[in-house]
Each structure stands twice: as C-alpha cells, then as structure tokens.
N, C-alpha and C positions, 0 to 999 in steps of 0.2 A: 670557400664560401665568401661572398662579398659582404660589405658593411651592412647592407639592408637586411640580408638574411641573418647575419650575426646579431643584429639588434633584435630581430624577431625572436631568436632563440633565447637571448638573455631576458627579454620581457617574459617569455613563457616560463623560464626557470624561476623567476621571482614570483610567479603567480600561482604555482602549484596546480591543482586540478581546475581552478577557475580560469586559467589562462589570462588573467588580468589584462595587461595591456598588449597582449600579444599581437597577433597578426599584423604586423607592419605590413603586413603583407596580407588580414585574414580572410564569413565564415563563415497543388500548391499554388503554384501561381494562381492567383485569383483575378479580380478585376482591377487590381492596382499593383504597383511595384512591390509593395510590402503588405504584410498582414495588418489588420487593425491593431492599434497599439494595445499592449497588455502590460501587466505589471509584475515585478518581482515580489513585491510585498502588498501592494494595494491595487485596486482597479483603476483603469484609465480608459476613457471612452474615445480618446483621440485628441488631436490638437485643435484648439480654437484660439480666438484672439485672447491672449492672456494679459493684455495691457489693462491696468487699472489706474486712471488719473486720480490725483489727489488735489486737495484744495490749494496747495502752495505751488502748483504747476509741475510738480514732479510726477512720476508715474512708476508703476511696478510691473515687472515681468516675472513669470514663474516657470520653474523647471525642477524636475526631480533629479537628484535628491536634495537640491539646495533649498527649494521652496520659493517664497516670494522675495524678490530683490527690488529695492527701490532705487530709482535713478533720478538725479536732479536734471540731467541733460543727456543728450546722445553722446556715448563714449567716443573720444577722439584718439585714444592711445590704447591699443588692444593687444593683450597677450593671446596668442593662439599656439596650440601644441600640434595636434593632428590636423592634417591638411584640409579636411572637410570644412573646418571653420574659416580658414583663409579663403577657400572657394566661395563660401557663403557671403563673406564680406565683399568679395569682388562682385558677386551677383547683386548685392544690395547697393553697389556703387560706393562702398566704403573700404575698398582695398587698401587705400593709403593709410588707414588706421592701424594696420597690422604691424606689430613691432618685433615679432619672433615667429619661428615656424620650424617644425620638425624636418630635418634633412633638407634645407632649402635648395642646395645644389642639385638635388634630385627632383624635388617637388616643384620648385619654381619653373624650371624649363618645361617640365611636363605639363603644368597648368597652361603656360603660354603656348604650347603646341596646340591646345584646344582653342584658346582665345584668339589665335591667329585667324580663325574662321569667323570671328565676330567683330565687325567693324567698330573700332573705337574702344575695344576692351583689351586691357593688358594688365600685367601685374609686375611691380618692381620688387624683386626678391633678393637681389645680389648682396645687400648689406645686412640682411636679417640674421640674427644669431639663432643657433639651434638650441632650444632649451634642454634637450636631452643631454647635451655636453656639459651643462652646468645647472643641474636641477637643485638649486640651493635657495634658501631664503634671501641671501645676499643678492642673487641674480634677480629675484622678483622685486626686491627693493630698488635695484638699479634701473629697472625698466619703468617703474612707477606707473603701472597700467591702470586705466580707469575701470577695466573689467578683465577678468581672466576667463576666457572661453575654454574651461578645463573642468573636468569632473573631479571634485574633491575625493570621491571614492576611489578613483584611480591614483590621485596624487599621493595618498597615504600608503600606497604600495611601494613608493620609492624610498631609498635609503634615508634614514634620519627624519622622516616625515610622519606626523600623526595628526590627530584632529586639532590639537592645540596650535600646531603650526598653521593649519588651514585658517583657523580663527584669527591668528595674529596677522596673517597677510590680508585677510578680508577686512579686518578692522583698520589696519594701518596703511594699506595700499589700495586695494579695490576688491570687490566681491568676486566670487567664483560663480560661473554660469556655464555648466557643461554636463554632458551625459555621455559616458564612454561605453557602458555595457550594453546599450541598445544595439551597438554594432554587431554583437555576437549572441545576445541574449544569455550571456554567461552571468554568473552570480556576483554581485558586488560585495564589497567588504562589510563586515558585520555592523560597524557603526552607522552605515547608511542603508543597509539592506531593507529595513522595514519601510522606509519612505521611498524606495526606488520604484521607478516606472520605466517601461520600455517604449521608445518612440520610433516611428519610421524616420527615414532621412528627411522627408519633406515636412513631417510634423516638427522635428527638431529645428529645421530651417525656419519654420514659422515662429518658433519661440525666440530664436536669435533675431529674426526680423522685428519682433516686438521690442527688443532691447534697443534697436537702432531706429525705431519709429518708421519702419519701412514695410508695413503690412501690405500696402498696395502692390509694391514690386513683388513681394512673395506670392500674393494671390495670382498675379499675372503669370509669373513663371510657373507656378503650380498648374495653371490651366494648360500651359504648353506641355508639361510633363503628362498630364492626364490625357491630352490628345495623343501624345506619342505612345503611351501605354495602350490606349484603345486601338490605335493603328496597328500595333504589333500583335496584340492578343486576339483581335478579330481575324487575323490571317494565319495564326499558328495551325499547323497540320495536326491530325490526331496523334496522341501520345506514341502509338506504335510506329508512326512514320517519322518521328523526330530523331535526330542523330544522337549517338552516345558521345559524350564530351567529358573532358577533364580540364580543370584549371590547376596549373602546376607552375613551378619554377624549377628550372634545371640546375642542379647542383653538381658536385663532384661525384659522378657515378650514381646519382640518385635524383629523384624528383620530389621536391616539397609539394605536398598535395593539399588542396582546399576543396570544400564542397561547393556546389553550385546553387542548391535550392533550399538550404536551411534558413531559419529565421535570422533576422538581423540586417541592419542597413549596410554592412560591408558587402552584402550580396545583392544590393539593390540594382546592380547592372547585369546580373545573370539570372536571378530567380524569375523575373517576368518572362524570360525566353523559354523556360520550362523544358530545356533539353534533358535527355536521360543521362543523369550523372553516373558515369562508369564506376565511381567510388561512393555512390549514394548510400550504400548499406554499411560502409565502413564507419566504425566508431573509434576514433583515435584518442589517445591520452591527451585530451585537449581538443581544440577546434581545427587542428591541422596535423598532418603527419608526414611521413616520407615513405616512398616505395622505391625499389630498385627496378632495373630494366626488365627483369623477368616478370615481376608483378605487373608492370605496365603492359608488357606483351600479352599477358593473360587477359587483362581488361580490353586491350586493343581498341581504344576509342576512335570514333570517326574523326573527331576534332580535338586538337590540343590548343587550349588558350594559354599562352605563356604570360603569366602575371608579371607585371613590371616591364614587359617587353617594349613599351613605348616610353620608357624613362631612360635617362643616361646610364643607368646601372647595367644595362644589358645591350649587347649587340646581337640582333636577331640573326644576322648572317652567320655569326659564330655559333649561335645556338643550333641553327639548322645544320651547320657543318658537323658539330659534335654528334648530332643524331644520325646523320647519314653515314658518318664514318664508324659508327658503332655497329657491331655485327647483329645485335638485337634491335637497337634503335632504328636501323635502316629498314627493318621489316615491319615496323608499325604502320598500320593502314593510314594514319594521319600524315606520316612522313612520306609514304609512297604516293599519296594522293595530293600532296602539297597543301595540306590543311593544318599546318602548324602556324598559328597566328600570334603576332605581337598583341598583347592585351594591355589594359590600363592599370590603374592604381587601386588598391583596396580602399585607401583613405580618400574618398572622393566626395565632393559636395554637389550641389544642385546642377551647376553648369557642366561639370565633368560627367555627372550622371546622365545628362541628355546625350552627350557624345558617346559615352561608353555603352549606353543602351543601343544606339544606332549601330555602333561598331559591332557589338555582339550579335545583333540581329542579322547583319550582313555576313558575319563569319559563320554563323550556325545555319542560316537559311538563305543562301545566295539566290536560289531559284525563286524565292518569294520577295526578298527585300533588295535584291541587286547585289552584284559581286563586290566584295571588299577589295579596294585597290591595293597594290603592292605598297608595303611600308618599308622604308629603309632607315637604318639607325640615324637618329638625329633629325629626321624630317618632322615637319609639323603634321598635325592631323591631315590625312590625305584629302585632296580636293575631290569632291564627288559631284557628278553632274546634278544640276539643281532639280531635275525631274526625278532623281533618286534619293533626294534628301528625305529623311523621315521626320524632321522638324524644321521649322522656318528659322534660319539663322538671323535674318533681318528683324524678325519679330523679337527674338531673344536679345539681340544687341540693342534694339530700341528700348526695350523695357529697362535694361541695365543702364544705358547712358542717358536716356531721356526721361525715364520715369513713366509718365502717363501716356502710354502708347495706345493710340486709338484702335490699333489692330489687335491688341491683346485680348484674348478671350473670344475672338470672333471665329 
C-alpha cells in the first residue's frame, strides 16, 4: 500500500464511524453538481455573499462551524491543509499566499497538470511543507499564518488537539476558516456539531472568495461551472442506458472502493455524470471499503475509474498490467474493453473540478462527449481538440489572471 492509501487508512482509524478526515482519497444528480446545501445541526439555504463591511474598513466572512470572522485586510500568508483550498486560492489569483499543503509532492504536480492547459496559470509548490507530517502548535506558530483554511472540527481529531488549542492558535496566530465534513456529509465532532452546516464545493469556494475579497472572480468561475453542468446534464442518456462504473484504487490483491453518487463535494466530479454505481447499494464501515477480485468480477462494471491515476502516486501502465496479468482481473469487462481510466484527485477545488468533470464525462460517455485521449504516467492533462472542449480554457484563464473578463458569463 502506498503512502496515500496508508494516510487514508490512518485517518479512518482515528475517526471511528464518522470517518473523520478520511478519504484522502474519499465519498440524484439534479440540475447542479451538488445538492442544495443542508445542515448537520441547523438549516442552510445555500451560499450567498457573506461579506459584511465594518466602519473601520475591516470586513467579516462567515462559515460553519466557525461563524463570523473579521479581517482587517486580505490575508497574505495562508495555511492550507487539504488541496481544494490551494486550488481555490489559485483560482482567485492568490496562489502565492499558500504556505503549506497536504502531500505537496503528489498534489502540486497534479494541480499543475491541469493548469498546463490554462495560459498563465501555475502553482509553485516545491518548497511547501506538509502539515500532516508536523501537526503541532509549534508548526502553526512557525508559519504565522493570517488565516488557517482548516476546519477546527477536523483539527481536534488529531493527537493532542482540543478546542482550547484551536482557540489559542486563533487568538495568537490567525483564525480558522474551513469546513471538512461537507466533503462526505459525515458527522462532525460534538463540540461543533450543533453549529455545523454542509456546503457544496462551489458554495465553500464562495465563502473563501469572500475572505480574499474576490467575489467577482468566484461568480465568473461559477458561471463557467454552471454552463458545464448544463452541457453535461442536458445530454445524459436515460438511466437504463448509462454505463455501470466504479471508482477504485488498486491495492495489493484488492480494490479500495468509493461511491460515485452519494452526497458531499468529494463526489462533485462524478455525481453530475450519474453513472450507475456498481457498488451503489454497498454500505461500508465508513465512506469507503475494499473488495477482492472475485467481488469485482461479480459487479463487472463497464468502466473502472482509477482514483489518483493522474497523480505521481500511480503508474497507470503498471495498474493495467496488474489487471491483465491476473486471471480474474483479465476477464473484467472494463479491462477487456480498454475502459480502465486514470482518474483525478478526491481533494479537488474549482479549477480541478472543471477538468475532472470534463474527464469523467468523456470516460463514461465517449459517444456523447468525445473520446478520452490516452493518458500516460507523468503527462499533463491531455490535449483535446478545441471543438471537443466542454468548457472554455481561455475564459477560465482570463478570469483567473485578468479578473474582469468581459467574456465571463456570456
């Protein structure tokens, strides 16, 4: 098992039945990529502009479970843990503010594989420390961040952390501003459960945009996303004509398995495609499980989406070799029909979401959205003929690098 999967297992084991930080990896379809925001403890009608200016020129932004947070100025030095927040900052043209990131040697190159297709967009990750390796108050003090894009309800699940530690860091360093459990709709920790709310990926992005006073960029990118979702969902075939699919990671003699269509923004790149989840009826002890080759053969999905396949953690040629050389794996329909695809990252933000939606559409429905090109280990996101793009790269790049893009929203 590689480091990525090992981290996932350890997160799961610290979480009990709530799977706390799990799915490094984790976890219907209507007219948007995610259902309307709902709450764990209180109601939520969805994301709006949460910014509130004050008389002294400062402003507040709001997020559950933290509540209102006041800022004197736009943060310049920003702690991020899970990679969706780093992707959000790149989308808002504040990527240089990121001072830390989860597994940077995996996430950084993977993010840049997507950004390669956006003129002028890139991310410098090589010198960033991994908070998971040193999740201590001393580390937080050393970074001296203006804001921590981190859910305190998740942070207290880590060794030697409790609410008093959260308050200390918030008072002496910088506030927390994050929401983790919207990723899976799993239950947050008791001290924060009553005030918890679940957000969609794009609602969460909007709240982060408020912190950085970048509401316009957010709205323009959200319009691209809404156009993409409309393009996809107006062309989906009837449910009975959709392929069966699984999202898995190949381990040592087994497959780590994840749902496709459950709630939560970790599934914001598969749920809108509404494929028939071959393991959709399975309820695992947590939000993910594992199956052997025989169980996979019984499900025999039309399509296998290999999670993390476009990251440096996996070589898809090796994955395919393992499957074809296995006496059961070689008989899987997806293997015989060459429909085992490298897929993206669970922890993805808005830019990655656009690309991963396009990728998934082509992998599941090539007759409708165009063939997915061959992907080889270490390649950037494949070049696709412009007439087969499902969203406008120039429009997205212009929003990020120039801000007021006259074409946005058109």
